[in-house]
C-alpha positions in Angstrom: -93.9 -81.7 13.0 -90.8 -80.8 14.4 -89.8 -77.2 15.2 -87.7 -75.3 13.2 -83.5 -74.0 15.1 -84.2 -70.5 15.3 -80.2 -69.2 14.3 -79.0 -66.9 17.4 -79.3 -62.9 16.5 -76.0 -62.6 18.5 -74.5 -65.4 16.2 -75.2 -63.5 12.4 -73.7 -60.2 14.5 -70.9 -61.9 14.7 -70.6 -64.1 12.1 -70.9 -60.7 9.2 -68.9 -58.6 12.5 -65.8 -60.9 10.9 -66.4 -61.4 7.2 -67.1 -57.3 6.2 -63.0 -58.0 8.7 -61.8 -59.8 6.5 -63.3 -58.6 3.1 -61.9 -55.2 4.9 -59.3 -56.5 5.2 -59.1 -57.5 2.0 -60.0 -54.8 0.4 -56.7 -52.6 2.2 -54.3 -55.2 1.0 -55.4 -55.1 -2.6 -54.9 -51.2 -2.4 -51.6 -51.4 -0.4 -50.1 -53.6 -3.3 -48.6 -50.6 -5.4 -44.4 -50.2 -5.1 -42.6 -48.9 -2.6 -39.2 -47.0 -4.6 -36.5 -46.6 -2.7 -33.6 -44.3 -4.7 -30.5 -44.9 -3.1 -28.0 -42.6 -5.8 -25.1 -43.3 -4.6 -25.7 -47.1 -3.1 -24.2 -46.8 0.2 -27.7 -47.9 2.0 -28.8 -44.4 3.0 -31.8 -42.9 0.6 -31.1 -39.6 -1.3 -33.9 -37.8 1.0 -32.5 -38.5 4.1 -28.5 -39.0 2.6 -26.5 -35.8 3.2 -24.0 -36.4 0.8 -26.6 -38.4 -2.1 -24.8 -38.3 -5.2 -21.3 -39.8 -2.5 -21.2 -42.7 -0.4 -21.2 -42.1 2.7 -22.9 -45.0 4.7 -21.2 -42.8 8.1 -22.8 -39.9 7.9 -20.1 -37.7 9.2 -21.2 -33.8 8.6 -18.5 -32.3 11.2 -19.5 -28.6 11.1 -24.0 -29.9 11.3 -25.0 -28.2 8.0 -26.6 -31.1 6.6 -23.8 -31.1 4.6 -21.6 -34.7 4.1 -18.1 -33.9 4.6 -17.8 -35.7 1.4 -18.7 -33.5 0.0 -18.7 -30.6 1.3 -16.6 -27.6 0.1 -15.8 -25.3 3.4 -15.5 -28.2 6.3 -15.9 -25.3 8.7 -17.9 -23.9 7.2 -16.6 -20.1 7.5 -16.4 -18.7 4.3 -13.2 -20.2 2.5 -13.4 -22.8 0.7 -10.7 -25.8 1.8 -8.1 -25.7 -0.8 -8.1 -22.3 0.6 -7.7 -22.4 3.8 -4.9 -21.9 6.4 -7.2 -24.6 8.9 -9.9 -25.9 7.5 -11.0 -27.6 10.4 -11.5 -24.7 12.8 -13.2 -22.1 11.7 -10.7 -18.4 10.8 -12.0 -16.8 8.2 -10.1 -13.8 8.8 -6.9 -16.3 7.7 -4.9 -14.8 10.2 -1.1 -16.4 9.5 0.8 -14.9 11.7 4.5 -16.5 10.7 3.5 -16.7 7.5 3.9 -21.0 6.7 0.6 -21.2 5.5 -0.3 -22.9 9.0 -3.5 -20.9 10.7 -2.8 -19.4 13.3 -6.0 -20.9 15.3 -5.0 -24.0 14.7 -0.8 -23.6 15.0 0.7 -25.1 17.4 3.8 -23.6 16.9 2.7 -20.2 16.1 5.9 -17.8 15.9 6.3 -14.5 13.8 9.2 -14.9 11.3 11.9 -12.4 10.1 14.5 -12.3 8.2 16.6 -10.1 10.7 15.0 -8.5 13.5 16.0 -5.0 15.0 17.3 -5.5 17.6 20.2 -3.2 19.2 20.3 -0.8 16.2 20.8 -2.9 13.5 18.8 -5.4 11.4 21.2 -7.8 10.1 24.0 -5.5 8.6 20.8 -2.4 8.1 20.9 0.3 10.7 16.7 0.3 12.1 14.4 1.5 14.4 11.3 -0.3 15.2 11.3 -1.7 12.3 12.3 -5.5 10.7 13.7 -6.8 7.5 11.6 -9.8 6.2 13.2 -10.2 3.4 15.0 -8.3 0.6 15.4 -8.9 -3.1 17.8 -7.7 -5.5 17.9 -5.6 -8.6 19.7 -9.0 -9.6 17.3 -10.9 -7.9 14.5 -9.2 -10.1 16.0 -9.6 -13.7 17.7 -6.3 -13.4 21.3 -7.2 -12.9 23.7 -4.7 -13.3 20.5 -1.2 -13.7 18.7 0.8 -11.2 15.8 0.2 -9.3 13.1 3.4 -8.9 9.7 3.7 -8.3 7.6 1.5 -6.6 4.1 0.6 -5.6 1.4 -2.4 -4.4 -1.6 -4.3 -5.3 -3.7 -6.4 -3.6 -5.6 -9.3 -5.5 -9.6 -8.2 -4.2 -10.2 -12.1 -4.7 -7.3 -13.7 -3.1 -5.8 -11.5 -0.5 -2.7 -11.6 -2.2 -0.5 -9.1 -1.8 2.5 -7.8 -4.7 5.1 -5.5 -5.2 5.6 -3.9 -8.7 9.0 -2.4 -8.9 10.5 0.1 -10.9 13.7 -0.6 -12.8 16.2 1.1 -16.0 14.0 -1.8 -17.9 10.8 -2.2 -16.8 8.1 -3.3 -14.2 9.4 -6.6 -12.1 5.6 -7.7 -10.4 6.8 -10.6 -6.8 4.3 -12.3 -4.2 5.3 -11.0 -1.0 1.9 -12.8 0.0 4.7 -14.7 2.3 6.5 -11.6 2.6 9.2 -14.1 4.2 9.6 -15.4 1.0 8.9 -13.6 -1.8 8.8 -14.9 -5.5 9.0 -12.7 -8.7 6.2 -13.1 -10.8 7.7 -12.0 -14.2 8.3 -8.6 -15.3 6.9 -5.9 -18.4 9.2 -4.2 -19.9 9.9 -1.0 -20.8 8.1 0.5 -23.9 10.7 1.6 -25.6 14.0 2.0 -23.9 15.6 1.5 -21.1 14.8 4.8 -18.6 15.8 5.6 -14.6 13.0 7.5 -14.8 10.1 5.3 -13.6 6.1 5.6 -12.5 3.9 3.2 -11.2 -0.3 4.0 -10.2 -2.6 0.6 -9.9 -6.6 1.7 -10.4 -9.1 -0.8 -10.9 -6.6 -4.1 -11.0 -5.0 -2.8 -13.8 -0.9 -0.8 -13.7 0.0 2.3 -14.9 3.0 3.0 -16.0 5.4 6.0 -17.3 8.9 5.7 -17.5 11.1 9.6 -18.9 12.3 6.9 -22.0 11.1 8.5 -25.2 8.0 7.1 -26.6 7.3 6.0 -24.1 3.9 6.6 -23.2 1.9 5.0 -20.8 1.5 1.1 -20.8 -1.6 -0.8 -18.7 -1.7 -4.3 -17.5 -4.5 -5.8 -16.1 -2.6 -7.3 -12.8 -4.9 -10.4 -13.1 -2.7 -12.2 -14.5 -0.9 -12.4 -12.2 -2.6 -15.0 -11.0 -2.7 -17.4 -13.2 1.0 -17.8 -14.3 2.3 -21.1 -13.8 6.2 -20.4 -14.7 7.8 -17.6 -12.8 9.3 -15.7 -13.9 6.8 -14.9 -17.2 7.9 -12.0 -19.2 4.3 -10.4 -20.2 3.0 -7.6 -22.8 1.0 -4.1 -22.3 -2.7 -5.3 -22.6 -3.0 -1.3 -24.0 -0.1 1.3 -24.4 -1.6 4.6 -24.5 0.7 6.9 -26.6 -0.9 10.5 -26.9 2.2 11.7 -25.6 5.3 10.0 -25.3 8.4 10.3 -22.1 6.7 11.3 -19.0 8.3 12.1 -15.3 4.7 10.6 -12.8 1.6 9.1 -13.3 -1.0 10.1 -10.0 -4.2 8.4 -10.5 -7.5 10.0 -7.6 -9.2 6.3 -7.3 -12.6 7.5 -6.5 -13.0 9.5 -10.3 -10.8 7.1 -12.9 -9.0 9.8 -13.1 -5.1 9.5 -14.3 -3.2 13.0 -14.7 0.4 12.9 -16.8 2.8 15.5 -15.1 6.0 16.0 -16.2 5.6 15.3 -20.2 7.5 17.4 -22.9 7.5 21.4 -21.7 7.0 22.4 -26.0 3.9 19.7 -25.1 0.3 22.0 -25.5 0.2 21.8 -21.5 3.7 22.6 -21.2 4.3 19.6 -18.9 1.0 20.2 -17.1 -1.1 18.0 -16.1 -2.9 15.4 -18.7 -6.4 14.7 -17.9 -6.8 10.8 -19.2 -9.9 8.7 -18.8 -9.4 5.1 -17.9 -12.8 3.9 -16.3 -12.3 1.4 -19.1 -8.9 0.7 -17.9 -7.4 -0.3 -21.5 -9.2 1.6 -23.1 -8.0 5.2 -22.2 -9.3 8.7 -23.4 -7.5 12.5 -23.3 -10.3 15.1 -22.5 -7.7 17.2 -22.0 -4.5 19.3 -19.2 -3.7 22.0 -17.6 -1.0 23.9 -18.5 2.1 24.5 -16.5 5.3 22.3 -15.6 4.3 20.2 -12.5 6.8 17.6 -11.6 5.2 15.7 -9.0 0.9 15.9 -7.6 -1.8 15.0 -6.0 -5.5 14.8 -7.2 -7.6 14.1 -4.4 -12.2 13.9 -4.0 -12.3 17.2 -1.3 -13.4 16.8 1.8 -11.5 19.3 3.4 -12.4 22.0 5.7 -13.3 24.6 2.9 -16.5 23.3 2.4 -16.5 25.4 -1.2 -14.6 23.0 -2.4 -16.5 19.8 -0.6 -16.3 16.8 -3.0 -14.4 19.1 -5.9 -11.3 17.2 -7.9 -8.8 19.0 -6.2 -5.5 18.5 -8.0 -2.2 19.6 -5.6 1.5 20.4 -7.8 4.8 20.3 -7.3 5.6 22.2 -10.6 9.5 23.1 -8.7 9.4 27.0 -8.4 5.5 26.3 -6.6 2.8 24.3 -4.9 -0.3 24.9 -7.7 -3.7 24.1 -6.0 -6.0 23.7 -8.7 -9.8 23.1 -9.3 -10.3 20.2 -12.1 -13.6 18.9 -11.1 -14.8 20.4 -15.3 -11.6 18.7 -17.1 -13.0 21.1 -19.9 -12.1 23.8 -18.6 -9.9 23.6 -14.7 -9.6 26.5 -12.5 -6.5 27.4 -10.6 -7.3 28.6 -7.2 -4.3 29.1 -5.5 -0.5 28.7 -5.1 2.2 29.4 -2.5 6.0 29.2 -2.3 7.5 28.4 0.8 11.8 29.7 2.6 14.3 28.8 0.9 13.0 26.9 -2.5 15.4 24.9 -4.8 12.8 22.5 -5.9 9.6 21.8 -5.4 9.6 17.5 -5.7 6.4 16.7 -3.8 3.7 15.7 -1.6 0.8 14.4 0.2 -2.4 14.6 1.9 -2.9 14.6 6.1 -6.0 12.2 5.3 -8.2 15.1 7.7 -7.1 17.4 4.1 -6.6 20.3 6.5 -3.0 19.5 5.2 -0.2 19.7 2.5 3.0 18.2 3.2 5.5 18.3 0.4 9.2 18.1 0.1 11.8 20.0 -2.1 14.7 17.6 -3.2 17.0 20.0 -3.4 17.8 23.0 -0.2 19.6 20.3 1.7 22.6 20.3 -0.9 22.1 23.8 -2.2 21.7 25.1 2.0 23.7 22.5 3.7 20.1 22.1 5.5 19.5 19.0 7.2 16.0 16.4 5.6 13.9 19.5 5.9 10.5 19.0 5.2 7.3 22.0 5.2 3.8 21.5 6.1 1.5 23.4 4.2 -1.6 24.8 6.2 -4.7 23.7 3.5 -7.2 24.9 5.6 -8.5 27.7 2.8 -8.1 26.4 0.2 -7.8 29.9 -1.7 -5.6 31.5 0.9 -3.1 28.5 1.8 -0.6 29.4 4.2 2.4 28.2 5.7 2.5 25.6 8.9 5.7 24.4 9.6 9.2 22.9 9.1 9.9 19.8 10.5 13.9 18.7 10.4 15.4 15.5 9.7 18.1 14.0 11.9 20.3 13.5 9.1 21.4 15.5 5.9 20.2 12.8 3.8 17.5 14.0 0.5 14.2 13.4 1.8 12.2 12.4 -2.0 9.4 10.2 -2.2 6.6 11.3 1.0 3.1 9.2 1.8 0.8 9.5 4.7 -1.2 6.6 6.2 -3.5 7.4 8.9 -1.2 9.2 11.9 1.6 8.1 10.0 3.9 9.7 7.6 6.4 7.4 5.6 9.3 9.9 3.8 11.6 7.7 1.0 14.9 9.9 2.9 17.3 8.9 0.0 20.8 7.7 2.0 19.3 7.8 5.0 16.2 5.4 3.5 12.8 5.0 5.5 11.9 7.8 7.7 8.3 6.9 10.0 7.9 10.1 10.8 4.2 11.3 13.5 2.2 13.4 12.7 -0.7 12.7 15.1 -0.3 16.7 16.6 1.4 18.0 13.4 -1.6 20.4 14.0 0.7 21.8 17.1 3.3 21.8 15.1 4.9 19.1 15.9 6.4 15.7 14.4 8.3 13.4 15.9 10.6 10.7 13.9 9.6 7.2 16.1 10.8 4.4 13.8 13.6 3.9 10.6 15.0 1.6 8.3 17.7 2.5 6.1 18.7 0.9 3.1 22.1 2.8 2.7 24.0 1.5 5.4 27.0 2.8 5.0 26.1 5.9 4.6 23.6 9.1 5.4 24.8 11.8 3.2 23.5 13.9 0.8 23.2 12.1 -2.7 20.4 11.2 -5.1 21.5 7.2 -3.9 19.0 5.1 -1.8 14.8 3.9 -0.6 13.4 5.8 -4.0 10.0 5.4 -3.0 8.6 3.5 -0.1 4.4 2.4 0.2 2.9 2.1 3.2 -0.6 1.0 1.7 -1.0 -2.7 2.6 -3.8 -4.2 4.6 -1.1 -6.9 6.2 1.2 -3.5 8.0 3.7 -5.0 5.0 6.2 -2.1 4.0 8.0 -2.5 0.1 11.3 0.1 -0.2 12.2 0.0 -3.2 15.7 1.2 -3.2 17.9 2.5 -6.6 21.5 0.3 -5.8 20.3 -2.9 -3.8 16.4 -3.6 -5.0 13.0 -4.3 -3.1 12.9 -4.7 0.7 10.3 -6.3 2.0 9.9 -4.7 6.1 7.0 -4.4 9.1 6.7 -2.9 12.4 8.9 -4.6 15.4 6.5 -6.5 17.6 3.4 -7.2 14.7 
């Protein structure tokens, strides 16, 4: 009888292991047969989850600023917060967009950086204009401003917070001209807002909340309101505009003052037979196109400044203070409560002839006043009076400054430690008031828009606006239109 041959145990274990491995392998293979989906929307060979620009083909995946966004769809290639379309140097970060020569190429990538001016101030002259340390950037005649055969008057400025562009608002006999001076070497007349009624040699403009507010001595003119943001979208220049609102709560007016902190306009120099006899009218302009009359204060005011007070007299900290240049005196009024304005004090000074206009120093300690008729009547050189407002209840005369010529002073404004004076036939004078507390004021520069004479007379520079962030300064001249000037070397 034959014996059964036994299968070795080791052999059986190996066979079983192989079978189990094959079975497991097949089982694994079966479960992995589900389709793998690769999404490539732009069909550039890069899967969307790996593509730095999944909607636009860019197989090279170039990313200049390494921000994870491919260049072909990156609207800020240098990652400086300025869109490529607006960036004057799109491949080098330059958030401040400085462009010293106004050629449209940012300084950081400009290989021909040379500051240009129309006429540099050299040896006391900028072209035909006498000067000291101020260059002429550009000049637009009255004809250029759409006012041929007419005259110029007031001016103010607006800086578009969205684009950074700067605009000159220039008053002329027939209305207001809006000029883009963002490139001060090539200003552009964007358009004009015609007068509300008749032509007039007197017009005044101020700005609040991206709106211009315009008054005039033209009969029944009232107050025009114009939304300055409209200047962004003008395609065919110059455009003739219409106002966005027209307030007719008064007729003619000599001037308008605005406290931008509170959103109130103060209309001065209205009819002497009106309710407030030409004294300031209080107009709420917090909604610019819906002005609201909130009363007034009696007594004719030719001009004024209104501030939210933060000076040395703690009794009035945070109060809204109006200082009126009222022909024969300076008047200080607390206008915080529009229904109950309170006169604080009045002050006169020696040889008063016509108290015309004034402006606070930035610390609210001194008030700088111009008298428009003293040069004519007393034969003195340009005289500027400084009042000490340390105690608003007891103002005092602090000093007088005498200019280098007998030209009449008109409007003056403080910016930092400088006082900018529109000095009619003597142009604009720039006066250092750093040491005004020590009774010292000194002229450090000027630009004379009326080169033929510095004598007494109502011709030449009517107004100056020194508040543009760029450092450009505009001057409105009665006979010669708009001048854009800038401190030499800046």
